[in-house]
N, C-alpha and C positions, 0 to 999 in steps of 0.2 A: 675586574675585566682585564687589567694590565697583567695580573699575576697569572691569569688562566693563558693569556697570549704568550708569556714567557715560558709557561710549562707545556705549551701546545696541547692544551686540554679544552675539550668543548664543554659549554656550559650545562648541557643535559647530563654529561658524565659526572660533573661536579655535584650537581643536585641529586643525582641517583645515589651517590656515594654517602652524601650527607642524610639521605632519608633512611639508608640501611643502618647507620650508627644509631638513629633514634629509636628504632625498634627494640633493641636490647634493652634500653632504658624503660620503655613502656611495659615490658615483660617481667620486670624485676619483682614487683609485688606479687604478680601471679606465681612466679617461680618460688617465692618465700612460702605462699600458701599451699603450693603442690608439695614442697618439701615437708612442711608441717603435717599435712594430711597423710603422707606416705609413711612418716616415722611414728605417728600417733596410732596408726592402725598396724604397727609391727611389720612393715614392709610387705603387707598381703594385698594391698590395693593396687589394681592396675589402672590403665588410663581411663577407662569407663567409669569405674568406681570413684576415682577421684574427680572426673567431671560431674557427676551426680553430687558430691559433696560441695563442689564449687558452686553448683547452681543452688544448693541449699543456703550457701552464704550470699546469695544474690550476685553472683559473678557469672555472666553470660559469656560462655567460651565453648568452642566446638572440641569434640573428643580428638580430633586429629591434631589440633594445635597443642593439646595436652600431651599427646603422644610425642610430638616433636620436641616440646620442652623437656619432657622427661628423658628422651634420648640425649638431648644435649647436656643435661645434668648427670646422666649416667645412672638413673634410678631405674632399676629392673626388679621384677618379682621374680623370687627364686621358685622354680617349680621342679618337682621331682618325678620323674617317670616311674610308673608302677608297671611291671612286666605282668601281662595277662597269663594267668595259669589256668590249664584245663585239668581235668581229672586225671589225665595220664601223666602230667608232669608231677603229680604229688607223690 
């Protein structure tokens, strides 16, 4: 309490900051599983496919959280666009 008064910091702000740092520790094992699934399937799986694989491993997680974690780890599916050709273009 004395330290908070010296820093002119409220108790709620301190508790909020501490709770945010613990979130990364909880997600580490999930992030390891996501990278393992992503690379074993040759970078072809997106967030929904990885979510179903995690459900098969009995890890209950929402697809939105998987997408957030994948964005944080910079895991992206590489997609190529195919131009639509009509008969006249040939």
